[in-house]
GUPA-46231 format. One record per residue: x negated, y negated, z of N, C-alpha, C in turn. Coordinates in steps of 0.001 Angstrom, whole numbers, plus 500000, padded with zeros to 6 digits. Layout:
BEGIN
XYZXYZXYZ/...
//
This chain:
BEGIN
060604716132759365060321716115760798059872717503761246/058813717570762068058317718843762538059288719468763529/059282720774763604060117721463764569059405721507765923/060170721278766979059665721343768352058355720610768514/058298719315768144057016718626768161056596718172769537/057492718168770510057144717679771835057548718698772872/056923718572774032057326719426775137058634718916775697/059220719666776611060521719301777148060402718380778355/059526717418778265059466716367779262058944716801780611/058303717982780691057828718409781987056563717648782362/056297717601783630055068716962784086053903717925783900/052753717370783525051557718177783379050971718391784760/050663719623785086050068719900786383048640719376786417/048159718899787595046784718418787683045806719490787206/044882719068786345043885719987785820044319720782784614/045588720696784236046099721465783110045763720783781798/045410721569780793045175721060779449046141721725778493/047091720978777907048033721584776967047306722194775787/047949723155775138047301723880774055047584723246772716/046765723606771721046930723112770360045787723638769536/045587723131768318044489723599767485043655722416767050/042350722634766936041451721535766638040319722008765750/039501721044765344038169721345764866038085721807763433/036864722206763049036650722842761756037273724221761871/038297724497761122039121725668761404038589726914760705/038011727795761489037749729140761018038999729929761369/039549730651760392040892731222760536041064731949761853/042169731639762552042478732304763810041562731909764943/040903730761764830039852730418765774040320730417767211/041462729796767470041882729642768852042475730916769418/043084731749768595043772732922769101042844734127769245/041876734234768370041102735477768318039903735477769257/039373734318769573038157734276770373038506733791771774/038739734742772679039093734386774048038302735247775027/036977735064775082036201735823776049036499735333777455/036164736131778480036434735703779851035704734415780174/036401733527780880035806732277781327035489732412782809/034310731948783214033907732081784606034926731425785523/035329732127786559036303731606787514035602731086788750/036326730296789542035763729786790782035409730933791713/036242731972791737035970733108792613034670733802792231/034410733881790913033189734546790454031944733785790861/032077732499791127030913731686791468030746731424792943/031551732099793787031466731810795216030093732139795785/029493733251795333028179733624795854027113732626795424/027230732119794184026273731137793667027041730122792825/027510729037793435028315728054792685027636727546791430/026305727469791434025599726940790258025720727857789044/026138729101789291026309730016788157027456729581787259/028320728704787741029424728198786933028984727086785998/027758726613786156027243725513785331026309726045784257/026187725340783136025176725724782145023773725557782728/022808726195782088021449726085782587020933724649782420/020055724204783337019552722823783275018736722572781998/018848721337781505018081720900780341017348719615780686/016235719378780013015503718120780176015316717482778805/015906716303778624015771715614777352014397714961777245/013798715088776068012469714527775820012447713891774441/011610712887774281011357712272772967012648711891772238/013666711476772985014894710881772477015835711849771773/015360712745770928016272713637770203015879715110770340/015145715409771404014768716791771686015126717119773128/015060718421773426015353718878774778014426720047775088/014040720156776355013254721301776799014196722352777361/014110723560776803014929724682777274014021725887777459/013870726296778709013004727423779044011599727227778496/011116725984778605009765725655778188009589725430776697/010651725520775926010568725343774475011239724038774076/010609723252773221011182721995772749012076722263771546/013327721825771649014315722077770609014983720761770193/015400720683768940016211719554768496017523719573769268/017975718373769652019118718275770554020257717510769887/021366718219769676022572717607769129023705717649770154/023353717747771424024342717718772485024472716307773042/025357716139774040025553714816774615026160713857773611/026344712626774037026985711623773166026260710286773245/024951710337773355024109709139773389023831708757771933/024828708147771289024848708038769836023717707199769247/023159706288770041022045705466769552020782705693770383/020836706687771255019717707014772144019243705784772929/020199704938773310019836703746774082019438704095775508/019787705280775974019381705670777327017866705781777456/017183705902776316015718705978776346015076704862775529/015854703841775174015296702729774400014356701908775293/013183701536774812012227700807775655012799699537776279/013595698771775541014150697526776087015145697801777203/015918698875777068016890699233778107016163699718779353/015148700525779174014387701026780321013638699895781028/013128698948780270012436697810780876013409696963781690/014606696763781167015623696013781910015999696737783193/016071698048783139016379698844784332015288698669785388/014038698778784982012933698635785935012891697234786534/013136696240785702013132694863786193014274694642787188/015454695202786876016578695070787789016332695755789114/015659696892789068015350697611790304014413696808791195/013393696210790588012440695431791387013061694143791918/014012693567791193014625692305791611015767692494792616/016596693515792397017863693582793127018034694832793978/017096695784793903017280697023794638018295697921793958/018708698982794678019542700004794059021030699703794083/021552699164795189022978699293795428023482698130796264/024682697617795947025283696550796761025960697108798007/026207698426798040026694699120799243028004698572799775/028852698085798891030168697588799306031043697433798075/032354697401798283033287697151797193033171695705796723/033494695486795449033525694114794943034636693310795608/035628693999796155036725693310796834036333692834798237/035167693287798720034707692844800046033443692003799888/032276692597800123031021691828800046030106692311798926/030634693173798027029775693767797016029823693109795651/030490691957795533030508691292794231029146690646793973/028788690500792729027477689947792355027623689275791002/026856688233790795026979687477789547026636688322788321/025829689374788493025496690224787355026725690963786823/027632691350787704028854692012787241029664691077786342/029795689850786769030564688888785982029863688575784665/028536688559784700027780688320783463028019689439782457/027948690687782923028181691815782015029619691809781506/030576691480782350031972691417781907032160690379780810/031508689235780942031605688201779911030949688651778607/029804689320778704029113689794777495029935690870776779/030552691749777557031398692777776943032638692158776297/033206691144776937034367690463776353033989689831775014/032801689252774932032333688683773668032113689769772622/031502690871773046031209691957772105032491692526771514/033498692753772358034732693391771897035790692391771432/035519691106771581036467690098771122037775690109771883/037701690302773195038906690354774029038872689216775046/040028688999775668040155687890776606039378688128777894/039407689366778385038787689625779672038380691085779797/037419691352780673036914692702780925036732692879782424/037073694069782915036843694396784320036010695667784386/034868695596785073034003696757785252034535697654786361/034380698959786174034667699939787215033486700906787285/033525701778788276032343702590788578031979703572787473/032986704105786761032696705046785672033864705054784703/033654705641783539034695705656782519035935706411782943/035772707522783650036920708308784108037834707456784976/037221706630785821037990705811786761038787704722786053/038349704307784871039009703202784179040483703518783902/040761704724783412042151705083783123042989705197784392/042394705704785464043129705814786725043462704435787277/042536703503787146042767702144787648043907701467786890/043954701675785573045050701105784777046383701676785241/046448702994785413047700703640785797048156703202787185/047233703077788125047596702592789461048195701197789389/047624700381788545048076698993788430049454698892787806/049717699698786787050950699566786009052040700551786433/051825701285787517052833702228788003054159701505788240/055234702053787669056552701455787814056943700526786688/056006700200785790056296699272784696056939699943783485/056842701267783363057270701947782150058280703034782463/059090703349781456060124704369781637059617705774781340/058625705892780431058094707192780021056608707063779685/055897708149779917054535708293779411054578709273778245/054051708867777090053927709729775913052443709981775700/052035711241775719050600711529775712050262712633774717/049232712378773910048703713382772992048269714597773813/048670715789773372048419716996774153046939717308774322/046078716709773511044649716958773604043884715773774207/044579714932774913043935713761775491042902714153776547/041988713245776789040937713468777779041536713715779157/040818714476779969041311714833781305041635713602782147/040902712522781962041173711317782749042529710722782395/042953710861781135044290710395780747045372711316781305/045100712621781320046059713549781910046270713229783391/045174712918784088045294712541785499045990711197785650/045658710259784771046273708929784843047773709009784615/048215709912783743049641710038783439050457710303784697/049859711056785638050576711386786868050844710152787726/050016709123787560050086707958788448051098706912787998/051631707044786797052589706046786311053961706179786973/054237707338787554055481707513788283056718707584787417/056608708168786225057758708298785323057630709593784542/058686710028783825058611711276783060057483711257782034/056859712419781851055735712572780929056155713487779788/055966713031778569056266713826777384054984713985776581/054580715222776335053419715459775483053880715624774040/053020715249773110053330715462771694052129716078770998/052410716693769858051388717450769136050211716559768758/049028717135768867047772716414768654047754715685767318/047593714370767375047404713498766213048619713424765285/049770713903765738050944713954764870051809712716765054/051854711853764043052722710672764096054187711081764084/054512712174763386055895712653763355056333713127764731/055445713859765408055769714328766758055894713157767722/055050712161767546055145710973768405056472710253768174/056895710126766919058170709472766624059326710224767264/059257711557767242060310712348767878060315712137769389/059126712007769970059034711755771410059627710392771766/059360709394770938059924708062771165061445708123771096/061959708853770124063407708963769955064045709601771178/063377710580771750063922711245772926064018710325774135/063204709294774166063201708391775315064467707545775410/065148707337774297066368706540774316066142705111773876/067211704405773502067081703061772917066582702000773891/066807702182775189066397701163776163065061701479776807/064341702440776269063109702907776900061975701890776743/061077701939777703059842701166777629058681702130777872/058257702854776836057219703874777021055811703302776927/054876704046777483053454703751777276052811704984776668/052069704784775609051374705860774917049963705988775487/049557707215775798048205707503776260047517708394775234/046373707956774746045638708751773760044170708349773751/043314709289773390041946708936773049041974708123771756/040956707296771546040791706653770258040093707604769308/038847707926769606038080708950768904037992710157769833/038576711270769404038603712459770253037243713138770255/036751713414771470035381713904771599035229715366771227/036318716134771192036181717558770919036311717896769437/036949717028768644037094717354767226036678716229766284/036275715088766835035810713997765990036891713293765205/038167713519765537039276712884764827039654711563765497/040267710684764714040690709373765203042206709348765335/042693708862766466044141708757766673044740707781765663/045869708114765033046496707212764052047265706089764748/046557705190765388047202704118766150048112703263765280/047716703068764035048542702243763146049920702864762949/049985704175762779051266704851762599052050704920763905/051348705086765013052034705085766309052715703733766564/051994702655766271052528701323766553053750700998765693/053852701649764534055006701406763668056316701838764324/056257702848765171057494703380765777057583703107767276/056513702624767868056549702324769306057461701123769551/058403701215770498059266700063770789058451698832771155/058988697674770859058257696424771104057917696234772566/058696696837773460058416696717774890057363697711775369/056932698608774473055966699631774852054531699151774757/053622699940775307052189699632775286051407700888774925/050123700694774637049238701806774303047984701702775165/047693702778775886046437702879776628045505703775775824/044445703188775298043498703905774439042200704138775195/041884705400775429040580705748775988039591705776774827/038809704724774717037902704585773570036461704856773961/036269705825774840034927706160775309033976706474774162/034470707179773143033604707598772036033709706685770819/034764705872770744034886704940769626034147703644769859/034065703203771127033420701925771443031943701961771069/031516700949770328030130700873769883029856701617768598/030761702535768217030540703400767054031454703032765894/032747702947766145033715702700765080033941701207764875/034333700853763663034623699460763346033416698719762808/033698697667762061032624696894761434031644696332762454/032166695910763616031312695329764660031097696268765828/031575697505765713031435698454766805032437698248767919/033561697583767617034549697304768668035484698470768922/035383699535768139036127700734768446037249701061767485/038147701916767959039183702493767108040118701450766509/040554700493767323041499699484766824040878698665765696/039608698306765835038947697556764774038792698426763529/038444699681763704038283700592762572039582700730761783/040712700834762503042013700991761851042664699663761487/042063698568761933042569697213761672043992697045762209/044187697478763418045499697324764040045454696167765033/046552695455765209046589694359766190046461694910767596/045894694088768473045618694589769816046531694000770883/047613693353770480048482692710771468049068693706772465/049353694919772007049969695915772888048984696985773344/047718696791773034046703697782773385045989697419774678/045747698438775489044833698347776620043714699331776306/042504698837776203041381699669775783040474699930776983/040188701205777243039206701544778274037982702139777601/036823701882778181035574702356777590034652702892778686/033635703584778255032547703954779138031269703325778604/030334703070779497029024702557779090028003703683778961/028462704934779072027532706069779090027397706769777742/028102706309776721028016706944775396027177706056774464/027843705240773660027109704407772711026128703463773406/026492702993774607025621702037775304024511702734776088/024624704032776291023534704809776855023242704564778317/024155703983779072023838703626780467024820704340781401/025648703600782107026614704196783029027625703136783427/028827703601783798029882702691784221031035702712783252/032147702100783659033312702012782803033856700602782791/034806700332781892035386698992781802036771699068781195/037603698112781592038935697932781029038949696619780266/039440696658779021039510695465778185040967695051778063/041257693805778379042642693368778313042783691881778560/043977691477778973044240690061779247043796689705780663/043641688414780901043288687964782259044385688336783249/045640688234782800046752688550783700046722690017784114/046462690912783154046398692334783474045269692628784454/044104692067784187042965692386785032043097691766786414/043778690629786507044061690069787831044956691018788627/045938691607787956046789692597788622045984693810789061/045031694211788265044219695370788607043395695109789859/042796693941789939042015693609791128042896693627792372/044138693182792212045050693106793353045679694451793705/045891695335792705046716696517792945045979697852792878/044835697914792200044187699209791992043323699594793192/043713700646793873042927701115795017041597701714794569/041579702319793393040318702893792918039297701800792609/039767700595792263038839699478792063038412698888793407/039380698541794231039053697847795475038391698753796500/038565700085796362038018700994797356036752701705796945/036119701287795863034914701982795390033737701022795262/032549701583795370031320700807795188031048700655793694/030716699464793233030508699256791792029196699854791288/028991699715790007027803700248789329026538699653789959/025501700457790207024237699914790729023690698806789835/023157697776790452022714696589789706021633696873788661/020662697765788910019709698056787839020376698586786573/021457699365786746022177699865785584022949698748784887/023399697765785638024045696600785021023030695859784148/021812695711784653020761695070783855020486695869782579/020454697193782707020238698044781538021398697909780553/022615697818781066023778697677780188023748696347779447/023309695291780100023187693998779422022216694093778254/021101694810778464020136694991777376020739695830776251/021528696859776602022139697714775587023162696947774754/023973696121775406024948695310774678024242694383773701/023157693781774152022400692880773278021860693616772060/021357694830772278020827695609771162021922695922770140/023101696339770620024177696664769687024724695426768985/024574694266769617025007693022768965024026692559767905/022741692759768151021713692148767294021078693118766300/021012694390766650020365695362765765021428696111764971/021863695538763857022887696169763043022386697455762389/021062697620762357020503698841761786020881700085762558/021176699942763848021576701102764647022832701743764071/023872700942763861025118701501763340024974701939761886/024170701210761107023964701619759711023280702983759643/022273703183760495021570704470760490022508705602760926/023292705361761970024214706398762435025234706729761354/025802705702760718026798705934759664026181706687758487/024966706318758099024313706975756974023993708430757261/023507708709758451023159710091758796024414710939758965/025459710343759527026721711059759656027274711417758284/027258710464757366027760710708756022026934711775755317/025615711731755478024732712717754839025060714128755312/025192714308756633025446715647757170026835716136756769/027825715278756859029187715720756528029335716055755047/028687715281754196028732715603752767028089716970752503/026941717202753137026237718468752934027053719644753456/027720719471754603028538720553755146029756720828754261/030320719770753678031441719989752766031000720781751535/029786720540751078029283721254749900029148722744750165/028814723125751422028686724554751719029995725143752230/031071724325752225032387724869752520032895724687753923/032309723759754677032771723512756046033302722087756136/034562721876755801035110720518755808035272719994757220/034823718780757448034990718138758743035929716960758640/036088716250759763036948715076759773036417714041758788/037288713442757948036829712478756952036421711141757547/036737710896758808036403709619759428034916709564759734/034351708356759895032904708231760145032541708532761600/033001709658762080032727710072763453031459710900763506/030557710642764444029321711422764527029486712752765245/030729713173765498031004714429766194031420715486765183/030728716628765209031029717719764283031272718978765104/032533719438765173032823720660765935032817721900765054/032548723033765675032722724310764980033287725302765982/034444725868765652035103726848766511034856728232765938/034132729090766642033851730429766109035123731248765932/035100732116764931036232733022764708036331734060765814/035193734467766343035161735522767351033823735432768091/033681736236769142032494736161769989031220736507769221/031308737452768281030117737825767516029611736654766684/030526735912766083030106734759765286029446733699766154/029969733506767381029351732542768295027934732967768647/027749734246768942026416734761769279025468734618768104/025956734941766891025135734834765691024680733394765457/025603732431765638025244731036765407024242730554766453/024418730973767688023442730603768724022047731079768341/021946732321767877020640732881767504020036732138766319/020876731815765329020359731116764157019883729704764519/020607729053765398020201727710765820018868727768766566/018736728705767484017478728824768224016322729169767287/016580730037766315015534730386765350015099729182764522/016034728234764325015722727014763570015185725902764462/014994726195765743014471725181766656015507724176767110/016764724602767183017874723715767563018561724274768807/018752723432769796019496723872770971020954724111770590/021540725269770939022936725537770581023909724844771539/024602723803771081025494723048771972026871723701772084/026903724895772676028163725612772878028724725195774230/029946724688774234030485724099775450031917724562775701/032329724444776956033726724530777352034110723150777858/035155722584777268035483721201777616036986720988777498/037581720236778448039022719963778358039388719329777023/040441719853776420040864719380775107040420720310774001/039317721019774231038864721998773264039426723364773589/039144724353772741039650725706772988039064726284774270/039880727015775013039440727569776293038275728533776122/038176729152774947037109730116774695035765729459774413/035751728146774273034511727437773994034318727156772513/033441726205772217033173725838770831031846725098770759/031341724942769554030113724189769324030482722735769007/029826721809769686030020720388769372028657719771769084/028487719351767837027241718709767410027474717201767358/026704716455768126026827714997768151025585714398767504/025781713695766403024673713079765681024307711751766323/023081711326766103022632710029766610021889709277765520/021721707991765749020974707165764799019496707530764783/019033708237765808017599708502765949017196709914765567/018124710761765151017724712060764638016942711868763338/015908712660763151015085712543761953015713713330760804/015283713033759596015789713760758438015502715254758522/014288715674758925014056717122759082014992717770760101/015324717059761181016265717617762154017643717816761528/018107716814760789019418716914760158019444718017759109/018393718090758287018352719115757250018275720510757856/017590720644758998017533721934759677018909722382760138/019699721441760644021062721762761063021913722182759867/021769721472758755022542721800757553022199723205757049/020911723557757064020490724870756561021097726012757375/021263725804758663021825726863759506023243727199759075/023988726199758595025401726407758308025664727036756941/024666727105756079024868727732754781025356729174754896/024618730051755605025078731435755766026412731540756508/026653730627757443027930730648758163029080730412757183/028899729443756294029944729143755308030162730325754363/029073730963753938029207732115753049029965733241753735/029701733429755024030415734458755781031898734126755872/032196732834756039033597732414756092034295732719754765/033623732393753652034216732671752337034455734168752159/033438734983752521033564736432752372034703736962753233/034797736465754467035874736902755363037230736516754818/037318735297754259038587734859753681038983735702752482/037993736061751651038289736893750473038751738283750889/038074738863751906038492740188752387039908740144752944/040219739090753699041559738965754279042609738843753180/042285738073752113043234737908751008043474739238750303/042394740020750072042551741332749427043389742269750290/043166742182751612043916743040752533045398742699752503/045713741417752438047112741014752395047785741502751100/047027741388749981047592741831748701047841743349748701/046889744102749279047032745553749271048139746048750178/048497745241751169049557745626752089050953745245751603/051025744520750493052340744115749981053043745289749304/
//
């Protein structure tokens, strides 16, 4: 059993991200590289200075940056369906037929048969009893928590969970216990702390967007009390993981009786909106109890039409997932050969955490020299100092992938040299 695997049951403050370690580990990555992060006060004169510079995506897997076209491994449009001709045609057709917006909540006068059609198609795709659409993926977790507030004795949450889960945890109205990222042992200790009569709910990402790792749901379910449930934010697993693209649970082959799965339509499906997958009884409660559902305007109808086309493509074009899996495997194998081990799961997310600011600057320059946009980001769940997140797609070309692999060769050699120097230094100091 790990020592001190869980926090002492304190509530997470809004906006707070618990600490931990992630990613392709360059020694000391999280501790040594902590450059200043722009503060709200620093951006008062020009709020836009707190944002990255604008980018324009072109030709599906490229981006325009300062007038230069670069290969783009940012974002999470894993099949580039946001620019697929069939999806765009469906969007244009929906716009001409239905206009932009229903301008009302679905609980009042804003319901439309297209919403119910998309919910039925998603239920078929994911093999679940029922689906409820919400305005965006972030809102899906909040809607679940509003609905189930008071049903559970404890919230158990992976310390690196998405910000929407951290916010949702506050709404359950019970003690919150964080546990070490991806640690089944830490989760078991957290369950034990809850007591024999507890009814906990576990909150976790399925596929974590900052490190490309998959939550061990199978091991969690082994120790979760029978009265407990699991809320899985599968924004990045849906459409990508599993034989049919149904997400993390299908990939791990775990039963879904105790799972509540939330998804976004803005990643693998390339459109916009969120959804909750569950039983008819649960979703009926959500319609009745969730203020975020009843008080918000639903997804614009043209985007619903685009989402219907995207679902159809993922159902019928199995080549999309085969291409993504093949390209992901090719890149990860090549990176392992040069000494940069990544997550063994078939995740198209490849993180790199720089050892220090100089290494980050060097990698940015090498990527730009190779015609690749440097996807250096600050994101909740990742290190506060920032990191590189490369997201592969089914539509990246072989030259684009090979160009990315070539950039990492010198980086790996530098890592080996640094490790050897550190080992010699330790020996000489003994």
